[in-house]
C-alpha positions as CSV (number, residue, x, y, z in Angstrom):
1,M,-30.7,-30.5,-20.4
2,M,-30.2,-27.6,-22.8
3,T,-30.6,-25.1,-19.9
4,S,-28.0,-26.9,-17.8
5,E,-25.6,-27.0,-20.7
6,I,-26.0,-23.3,-21.4
7,S,-25.6,-22.3,-17.8
8,E,-22.4,-24.5,-17.4
9,K,-20.9,-22.7,-20.4
10,N,-21.0,-19.6,-18.4
11,V,-19.5,-21.1,-15.4
12,R,-15.8,-20.9,-14.8
13,Q,-14.7,-24.4,-13.7
14,P,-12.0,-25.0,-11.2
15,V,-8.6,-25.7,-12.7
16,V,-6.4,-26.4,-9.6
17,A,-8.9,-28.5,-7.5
18,G,-7.1,-31.7,-6.6
19,S,-3.6,-30.1,-6.9
20,F,-3.6,-26.8,-5.0
21,Y,-6.4,-27.9,-2.7
22,P,-8.6,-31.1,-2.2
23,A,-11.2,-31.8,-5.0
24,D,-13.4,-33.7,-2.5
25,P,-15.9,-31.2,-0.9
26,K,-15.8,-32.8,2.6
27,T,-12.0,-33.1,2.7
28,L,-11.7,-29.5,1.5
29,S,-14.2,-28.2,4.1
30,S,-12.6,-30.2,6.8
31,E,-9.1,-28.9,5.9
32,I,-10.1,-25.3,5.8
33,R,-11.8,-25.7,9.1
34,I,-8.6,-27.1,10.7
35,Y,-6.7,-24.1,9.5
36,L,-9.3,-21.6,10.7
37,G,-9.4,-23.5,14.1
38,N,-5.5,-22.8,14.5
39,A,-5.9,-19.1,13.6
40,T,-6.8,-16.4,16.0
41,S,-9.2,-13.5,15.6
42,E,-8.1,-10.0,16.3
43,D,-10.2,-7.1,17.3
44,F,-10.1,-4.4,14.5
45,G,-13.1,-2.4,15.8
46,K,-15.0,-2.1,12.6
47,K,-15.1,-5.0,10.2
48,P,-12.2,-5.2,7.9
49,M,-12.4,-3.4,4.4
50,G,-9.8,-5.6,2.9
51,L,-7.6,-8.6,3.3
52,I,-4.2,-9.8,2.0
53,S,-3.9,-13.6,1.4
54,P,-1.4,-15.9,-0.2
55,H,-2.3,-18.2,-3.1
56,A,0.0,-21.2,-3.0
57,G,-1.1,-24.7,-2.5
58,Y,-3.0,-25.1,0.7
59,I,-0.4,-27.5,2.2
60,Y,2.1,-24.6,2.1
61,S,0.0,-21.4,2.5
62,G,-3.4,-22.4,3.8
63,Q,-2.5,-21.9,7.5
64,V,-1.3,-18.3,6.7
65,A,-4.4,-17.6,4.5
66,A,-6.7,-18.8,7.4
67,Y,-5.4,-16.0,9.6
68,A,-6.7,-13.4,7.1
69,Y,-10.1,-15.1,6.5
70,K,-10.6,-15.7,10.3
71,Q,-10.9,-12.0,10.7
72,V,-14.1,-11.8,8.5
73,E,-15.6,-15.1,9.6
74,G,-19.5,-14.8,9.8
75,I,-19.5,-11.1,8.5
76,S,-21.8,-10.1,5.7
77,Y,-20.7,-8.0,2.7
78,D,-22.6,-6.9,-0.4
79,A,-19.9,-8.4,-2.5
80,V,-16.3,-9.6,-2.5
81,I,-13.7,-8.1,-5.0
82,V,-10.8,-10.4,-5.4
83,I,-7.8,-8.8,-7.0
84,A,-5.1,-11.4,-8.2
85,P,-2.0,-11.4,-10.3
86,S,-1.8,-13.0,-13.7
87,H,0.6,-15.9,-14.0
88,Q,-0.6,-17.2,-17.4
89,A,-0.9,-14.2,-19.6
90,Y,0.3,-10.5,-19.8
91,F,-2.0,-7.8,-20.8
92,P,-2.4,-4.1,-20.1
93,G,-4.3,-3.0,-17.0
94,A,-6.6,-5.4,-15.3
95,S,-9.3,-7.8,-16.4
96,V,-12.8,-8.4,-14.8
97,D,-14.2,-11.9,-15.7
98,R,-17.6,-11.8,-17.3
99,V,-18.8,-15.3,-16.5
100,A,-22.0,-15.9,-14.4
101,S,-20.3,-17.8,-11.6
102,Y,-17.3,-19.6,-10.4
103,R,-17.4,-23.3,-9.4
104,T,-15.3,-24.9,-6.6
105,P,-15.8,-28.3,-4.9
106,L,-17.9,-26.4,-2.3
107,G,-20.4,-25.2,-5.0
108,L,-21.1,-22.1,-7.1
109,V,-20.0,-18.5,-6.3
110,P,-22.2,-16.2,-8.2
111,V,-20.5,-13.2,-9.9
112,D,-22.0,-9.8,-9.3
113,T,-22.3,-9.1,-13.0
114,E,-23.9,-5.7,-12.7
115,L,-21.1,-4.4,-10.4
116,S,-18.4,-6.0,-12.7
117,E,-19.8,-4.3,-15.8
118,Q,-19.9,-0.9,-13.8
119,I,-16.2,-1.3,-13.0
120,I,-15.3,-2.2,-16.5
121,K,-17.0,0.9,-17.9
122,E,-15.4,3.1,-15.2
123,S,-11.9,3.0,-16.6
124,D,-10.1,2.2,-19.9
125,R,-7.5,0.4,-18.0
126,I,-10.1,-2.2,-17.0
127,S,-11.5,-4.6,-19.6
128,H,-12.2,-8.4,-20.1
129,Y,-9.4,-10.7,-21.2
130,P,-10.8,-14.2,-21.2
131,Q,-7.3,-15.8,-21.3
132,A,-6.4,-14.0,-18.0
133,H,-8.9,-16.0,-16.1
134,A,-9.0,-19.4,-17.9
135,Q,-6.2,-21.1,-16.1
136,E,-5.3,-18.7,-13.3
137,H,-5.0,-20.2,-9.8
138,S,-4.3,-17.0,-7.7
139,L,-7.9,-15.9,-7.6
140,E,-9.4,-19.5,-7.5
141,V,-7.6,-20.6,-4.4
142,Q,-9.2,-17.7,-2.4
143,L,-12.8,-18.9,-3.2
144,P,-13.1,-22.0,-0.9
145,F,-11.9,-19.9,2.1
146,L,-14.5,-17.2,1.3
147,Q,-17.2,-19.9,0.9
148,E,-16.4,-21.3,4.4
149,V,-16.2,-18.0,6.3
150,L,-18.9,-15.7,4.7
151,P,-22.5,-15.9,4.4
152,E,-23.8,-15.9,0.8
153,F,-21.9,-13.4,-1.2
154,K,-21.4,-12.3,-4.8
155,L,-17.9,-12.1,-6.4
156,V,-16.1,-9.6,-8.6
157,P,-13.1,-11.5,-10.1
158,V,-10.2,-9.2,-11.1
159,I,-6.9,-10.3,-12.6
160,M,-4.0,-7.8,-13.0
161,G,-1.7,-7.9,-15.9
162,D,0.1,-4.7,-15.5
163,Q,1.2,-4.1,-11.8
164,D,3.0,-0.7,-11.9
165,I,2.0,1.8,-9.4
166,T,0.3,4.2,-11.9
167,N,-1.9,1.3,-13.1
168,C,-2.8,0.4,-9.5
169,E,-3.7,4.1,-8.8
170,K,-6.0,4.2,-11.8
171,I,-7.7,1.0,-11.1
172,A,-8.1,1.8,-7.5
173,E,-9.6,5.1,-8.3
174,A,-12.2,3.5,-10.7
175,I,-13.2,0.8,-8.3
176,S,-13.5,3.1,-5.3
177,H,-15.7,5.4,-7.3
178,V,-18.0,2.5,-8.2
179,I,-18.2,0.9,-4.7
180,K,-18.1,4.0,-2.5
181,K,-21.7,3.6,-1.2
182,R,-21.6,-0.2,-1.0
183,D,-20.4,-2.6,1.7
184,I,-17.5,-4.4,-0.1
185,L,-14.6,-6.6,1.0
186,V,-11.5,-6.3,-1.2
187,V,-9.1,-9.3,-1.1
188,A,-5.5,-9.0,-2.5
189,S,-4.0,-12.2,-3.5
190,S,-0.3,-12.4,-3.3
191,D,2.8,-14.6,-2.3
192,L,6.0,-12.9,-1.3
193,S,9.6,-13.7,-2.1
194,H,10.4,-16.9,-4.3
195,Y,13.1,-19.5,-4.0
196,H,15.7,-17.7,-1.8
197,Q,17.5,-19.1,1.2
198,Y,15.4,-19.0,4.3
199,D,17.1,-16.1,6.1
200,E,17.4,-14.0,2.9
201,A,13.7,-14.7,2.2
202,K,12.8,-13.4,5.7
203,L,14.7,-10.2,5.2
204,L,13.1,-9.6,1.8
205,D,9.5,-10.3,3.1
206,Q,10.0,-8.1,6.1
207,K,10.5,-5.1,3.7
208,V,7.1,-5.9,2.1
209,I,5.5,-6.4,5.6
210,D,7.0,-3.1,6.8
211,R,5.5,-1.2,3.8
212,I,2.1,-2.8,4.5
213,N,2.2,-2.0,8.2
214,S,3.3,1.6,7.3
215,Y,0.2,1.8,4.9
216,D,2.8,2.8,2.2
217,P,1.6,1.5,-1.1
218,H,3.7,3.9,-3.1
219,G,6.8,2.9,-1.1
220,L,6.0,-0.7,-1.7
221,G,5.7,0.1,-5.5
222,S,9.1,1.9,-5.5
223,D,10.7,-1.1,-3.6
224,L,9.3,-3.6,-6.0
225,S,10.2,-1.7,-9.2
226,S,13.8,-1.4,-7.8
227,H,14.0,-5.1,-6.7
228,K,14.4,-4.3,-3.1
229,N,11.8,-6.9,-2.3
230,E,9.4,-9.3,-3.9
231,A,5.6,-9.9,-4.2
232,C,4.1,-11.6,-7.2
233,G,0.9,-9.9,-6.2
234,G,2.5,-6.6,-5.4
235,G,0.0,-4.8,-7.7
236,P,-3.1,-6.3,-5.9
237,I,-1.7,-5.4,-2.6
238,M,-1.1,-1.8,-3.6
239,T,-4.4,-1.6,-5.3
240,A,-6.3,-2.9,-2.3
241,M,-4.4,-0.5,0.0
242,L,-5.2,2.4,-2.3
243,I,-8.9,1.4,-2.5
244,G,-9.0,1.3,1.3
245,R,-7.5,4.7,1.7
246,H,-10.1,6.2,-0.9
247,L,-12.8,4.6,1.3
248,G,-11.5,5.6,4.7
249,A,-9.0,2.9,5.8
250,N,-6.0,4.3,7.6
251,R,-4.3,1.1,8.9
252,A,-2.9,-2.1,7.4
253,T,-1.6,-4.8,9.5
254,V,0.0,-8.1,8.8
255,I,-1.1,-10.5,11.4
256,H,0.8,-13.7,10.4
257,Y,3.9,-14.6,8.3
258,A,5.4,-17.9,7.3
259,N,7.2,-19.4,4.4
260,S,7.3,-22.8,2.8
261,G,10.5,-23.8,4.7
262,D,8.4,-23.6,7.9
263,V,6.2,-26.4,6.5
264,T,8.6,-28.6,4.6
265,G,11.7,-28.1,6.7
266,D,13.6,-27.4,3.3
267,Y,15.2,-23.9,3.8
268,S,17.2,-23.9,0.5
269,G,14.6,-22.2,-1.6
270,V,11.4,-21.0,0.1
271,V,8.3,-19.0,-0.9
272,G,7.0,-16.4,1.6
273,Y,3.4,-15.8,2.7
274,A,1.6,-13.1,4.6
275,A,-1.9,-12.5,5.9
276,G,-2.9,-8.9,6.4
277,V,-6.0,-6.7,7.1
278,I,-6.9,-3.3,5.8
279,Y,-9.2,-1.3,8.1
280,N,-10.2,2.0,9.7
281,D,-8.8,2.3,13.1
282,K,-10.7,4.8,15.1
283,A,-8.0,5.2,17.7
284,T,-5.5,6.2,15.0
285,E,-8.0,8.4,13.4
286,N,-8.9,10.2,16.7
287,S,-5.2,10.5,17.6
288,M,-4.5,12.1,14.2
289,Q,-7.2,14.5,14.7
290,K,-6.3,15.5,18.2
291,S,-2.5,15.3,17.8
292,R,-0.7,18.7,18.3
293,K,1.1,20.3,15.4
294,A,4.4,18.5,14.7
295,G,7.6,20.4,14.5
296,V,8.5,23.9,15.8
297,D,7.8,27.6,15.2
298,L,10.8,29.1,13.3
299,G,9.2,32.6,13.3
300,L,7.7,32.7,9.8
301,N,4.8,35.0,9.7
302,D,1.5,34.3,8.0
303,D,2.3,36.5,5.0
304,E,5.8,34.7,4.5
305,K,4.0,31.3,4.7
306,K,1.4,32.3,2.2
307,L,4.1,33.6,-0.2
308,L,6.0,30.3,0.1
309,H,2.8,28.3,-0.8
310,K,2.2,30.6,-3.7
311,I,5.8,30.2,-5.0
312,A,5.4,26.3,-4.7
313,K,2.1,26.4,-6.5
314,E,3.4,28.7,-9.3
315,S,6.4,26.6,-9.6
316,I,4.4,23.4,-10.3
317,K,2.0,25.3,-12.5
318,S,4.7,27.0,-14.6
319,T,6.4,23.7,-15.1
320,L,3.2,22.1,-16.3
321,E,2.5,25.0,-18.7
322,K,6.1,25.1,-19.8
323,K,6.2,28.9,-18.9
324,P,8.8,30.9,-16.8
325,L,8.1,31.2,-13.1
326,P,6.9,34.8,-12.2
327,D,9.7,36.9,-10.8
328,Y,8.9,37.5,-7.1
329,R,10.5,40.4,-5.3
330,I,11.6,38.6,-1.9
331,E,12.2,41.4,0.5
332,S,11.8,39.3,3.6
333,G,15.1,38.5,5.3
334,T,13.6,35.3,6.6
335,L,12.8,33.9,3.2
336,N,16.3,34.8,2.1
337,E,17.9,32.8,4.8
338,L,19.8,29.8,3.7
339,R,17.5,26.9,4.7
340,G,16.7,23.3,3.8
341,A,13.1,22.4,3.1
342,F,10.8,19.7,2.0
343,V,7.6,20.1,-0.2
344,S,4.9,17.4,0.2
345,L,1.9,16.9,-2.1
346,H,-1.3,15.2,-1.0
347,K,-4.2,14.3,-3.1
348,Q,-7.4,13.0,-1.4
349,G,-5.5,12.6,1.8
350,M,-2.8,10.4,0.2
351,L,0.7,11.3,-0.4
352,R,1.3,12.3,-4.1
353,G,4.9,13.3,-4.0
354,C,7.5,14.5,-1.5
355,I,11.0,15.8,-2.2
356,G,13.5,17.8,-0.1
357,H,16.7,19.5,0.1
358,I,18.5,19.0,3.4
359,R,21.4,21.4,3.0
360,S,21.3,25.0,4.0
361,D,23.0,26.3,0.8
362,K,20.2,28.3,-0.9
363,P,17.7,31.0,0.0
364,L,14.6,29.5,1.5
365,H,12.3,30.7,-1.2
366,E,14.5,29.2,-4.0
367,T,14.6,25.8,-2.1
368,V,10.8,25.7,-1.9
369,K,10.5,26.8,-5.6
370,D,12.8,23.9,-6.6
371,M,11.3,21.3,-4.2
372,A,7.8,22.0,-5.3
373,A,8.5,21.1,-8.9
374,A,10.7,18.1,-7.8
375,A,7.8,16.7,-5.6
376,A,5.4,17.1,-8.5
377,F,7.6,15.7,-11.2
378,E,10.7,13.9,-10.0
379,D,9.6,11.7,-7.0
380,P,10.4,8.2,-8.4
381,R,7.5,6.6,-6.5
382,F,4.9,8.5,-8.5
383,P,4.2,9.4,-12.0
384,S,4.6,13.1,-13.0
385,L,1.7,15.2,-11.8
386,S,-0.8,15.9,-14.6
387,R,-2.6,19.0,-15.3
388,K,-5.9,17.4,-14.3
389,E,-4.4,16.7,-10.8
390,F,-3.0,20.1,-10.2
391,D,-6.2,21.5,-8.6
392,Q,-6.7,18.4,-6.6
393,V,-3.4,18.4,-4.7
394,A,-2.6,20.1,-1.4
395,I,0.8,21.6,-0.6
396,E,2.7,21.1,2.6
397,I,6.0,22.9,3.3
398,S,8.5,21.8,6.0
399,V,11.2,24.4,6.7
400,L,14.1,22.5,8.3
401,T,16.3,23.4,11.2
402,P,20.0,22.3,11.1
403,F,20.7,18.6,11.6
404,R,22.4,17.4,14.8
405,K,24.1,14.1,15.2
406,I,23.2,12.2,18.4
407,T,24.4,9.1,20.2
408,D,21.5,8.8,22.7
409,I,18.1,8.0,21.1
410,N,16.4,9.4,24.3
411,E,17.2,12.8,22.8
412,I,14.6,12.2,20.0
413,E,11.2,13.9,20.9
414,V,8.4,12.4,18.8
415,G,6.4,15.3,17.5
416,K,9.3,17.7,17.5
417,H,12.1,15.9,15.8
418,G,12.5,14.2,12.5
419,I,15.3,11.6,12.0
420,Y,18.0,11.3,9.3
421,M,19.8,8.0,9.3
422,V,23.1,7.1,7.4
423,K,24.9,3.8,7.2
424,G,27.5,3.3,4.5
425,F,25.8,4.0,1.2
426,Y,22.3,3.8,2.7
427,S,20.4,6.8,4.1
428,G,16.9,7.9,4.7
429,L,14.8,10.6,6.3
430,L,11.4,11.0,7.9
431,L,9.9,14.3,8.7
432,P,8.6,15.0,12.3
433,Q,4.9,15.0,11.2
434,V,5.2,11.5,10.0
435,A,5.6,9.9,13.4
436,T,2.7,12.2,14.8
437,E,0.4,11.3,12.0
438,Y,0.8,7.5,12.6
439,G,1.0,7.7,16.3
440,W,4.5,6.0,16.6
441,D,6.6,5.9,19.6
442,R,10.4,6.6,19.5
443,I,11.4,3.0,18.7
444,T,8.8,2.6,16.0
445,F,9.9,5.9,14.5
446,L,13.5,4.6,14.5
447,E,12.4,1.3,12.9
448,H,10.6,3.0,10.1
449,T,13.4,5.3,9.4
450,C,15.6,2.2,9.0
451,N,13.0,0.9,6.5
452,K,13.1,4.2,4.6
453,S,16.9,4.0,4.6
454,G,16.8,0.4,3.1
455,L,18.1,-1.0,6.4
456,R,16.8,-3.8,8.6
457,K,14.4,-2.4,11.2
458,D,16.9,-2.8,14.1
459,E,20.1,-1.4,12.4
460,W,19.7,1.8,14.2
461,K,21.3,0.0,17.0
462,E,24.5,-0.7,15.1
463,K,27.6,1.3,15.9
464,D,28.3,2.4,12.3
465,T,24.7,3.8,11.9
466,E,24.7,7.5,12.3
467,I,21.5,9.2,13.6
468,Y,20.8,12.9,13.1
469,I,17.8,14.8,14.4
470,F,16.3,18.0,13.2
471,S,13.0,19.9,13.5
472,A,10.8,21.7,11.0
473,D,8.2,24.4,10.8
474,V,5.4,22.6,9.0
475,F,2.6,24.5,7.2
């Protein structure tokens, strides 16, 4: 009796069984099986590395969640890390629960206590806040689905308090470092927009979906911070995508979307739900490796390109050290041409900053100098580059050709052209290499440029939308 009492004290008991989902085991299992039976399984090549799943009551979001969990049915993993948002308490960073197991009506889910402790020790942004887990539903509602679709597994329960992109990056980096040699499934728990009219909700939710499908966690973070869209678990989604990127994922795909209005018929104030998968797509990986160099050759020789890279690097370094930039003697006529340019920074294969100047009103070497510092310290999607990161970033320079307005989209050549789009106060640009890297066709490229511009994905068709094309020498 004493052993049972002690063990139960270290078990997290269900708090929303009987409200968010059935408390009776047979009823719960049967309901999940019906949802799974209505969902379809997609072929992602290798088994998924991550899932995105909603966390509302099953009557509202259970069918959407089933589409995510259908993709891992019958697959074995060493452990499952569920990352969920906190609705009950605010705290810095993230919290990993230290209980021995979680109970649901379907039985006990053992916690991988060893892995949990390793993750806690890996970062000062990860700790244990008991109040974060005590009454939280967003993690709990994922467990019955996992119990139904997976063989025996161990759990790492993570609740996020602070969901800003910097926190997501640090937590993702810590978790990735710990699990890099293990076979782990990461589940991000999130609903989307809350209590908007049906049509407005769909527009808001599509912006989140577009960022997921573009594998753009930083863009999602920027949108959320500027209230362009909504996702109560935006932090978990970004963190799961960043973990996936660290471990080799190159695609994220939303496979099903619905909102509460689709279930209740009440369209006056709905909540959005999406099911997504994070994975490594070999076809995308191979096409990226085999794809030809994007852009065009503008005649810059190797020495000129090396000098521009040196100027970009020194510009960032001197800003970090608060020292003046070395005085370069620029004798090259090409580097003194008035040119626009972008400077992109990448860290471990992920974008770490990108800023450009599209007007040809400065000498090229000055544009590169200014844009390098801006990419490192002024891109609103990222925190300022730290001294520790300086040696870890790769610099890519894109020297632009003049922009040309078009009226026929057939003039756009994927791999050669970038797109700049303007409609009213909205504008956005994607460089030529972006479409090549992601394997987009012309229409997909246009749709993603709309998304970058803050427009609906089909607004490139509108008469008052101006489309410009340009190319770039990328090195």
